[in-house]
C-alpha positions in Angstrom: 0.9 -16.0 14.3 2.5 -14.1 11.4 4.7 -17.1 10.7 1.7 -19.4 10.5 0.0 -17.1 8.0 3.1 -17.0 5.8 3.2 -20.7 5.8 -0.4 -21.0 4.8 0.0 -18.5 2.0 3.0 -20.6 0.7 0.9 -23.8 0.8 -1.9 -22.1 -1.1 0.4 -20.8 -3.8 2.1 -24.2 -4.1 -1.3 -25.9 -4.4 -2.4 -23.4 -7.0 0.7 -24.0 -9.1 0.3 -27.8 -8.9 -3.5 -28.1 -9.4 -4.1 -25.3 -11.9 -1.3 -25.7 -14.3 -3.3 -24.7 -17.4 -2.9 -21.5 -19.3 -4.6 -18.6 -17.4 -6.5 -15.9 -19.1 -6.1 -12.6 -17.4 -8.5 -9.6 -17.8 -8.2 -6.2 -16.4 -11.1 -3.9 -16.9 -10.6 -0.2 -17.8 -11.7 0.9 -14.3 -8.8 -0.9 -12.7 -6.3 1.5 -14.2 -8.3 4.5 -12.9 -8.5 2.9 -9.5 -4.7 2.3 -9.4 -4.1 6.0 -10.3 -6.6 7.1 -7.7 -4.8 5.0 -5.0 -1.4 6.3 -6.1 -2.4 10.0 -6.2 -4.3 9.8 -2.9 -1.4 8.1 -1.2 1.0 10.7 -2.5 -1.2 13.6 -1.5 -1.8 12.1 1.9 1.9 11.7 2.5 2.5 15.3 1.5 -0.2 16.5 3.9 1.4 14.5 6.8 4.9 15.9 6.0 3.5 19.4 5.9 1.7 18.9 9.2 4.8 17.5 10.8 7.0 20.4 9.6 4.4 23.0 10.8 4.3 21.3 14.2 8.1 21.3 14.5 8.5 24.9 13.4 5.7 26.1 15.7 7.4 24.4 18.7 10.7 26.1 17.9 9.1 29.6 17.6 7.0 29.3 20.7 9.7 27.9 23.0 11.2 30.5 25.4 14.9 31.4 25.1 
């Protein structure tokens, strides 16, 4: 199923390049930059939380295991 999806994306991109060959005008509103920063910061903080949680879980196992 994944291969079929990749093929359809390639066909859509190729059709877009053929049928829409005029100059494109791109516009990014000011909120897009803020959204991008929010995604990056949230992803970084989420990853840091998961790393801290994993480290805490591993160290608590080592301390609680009998010798």
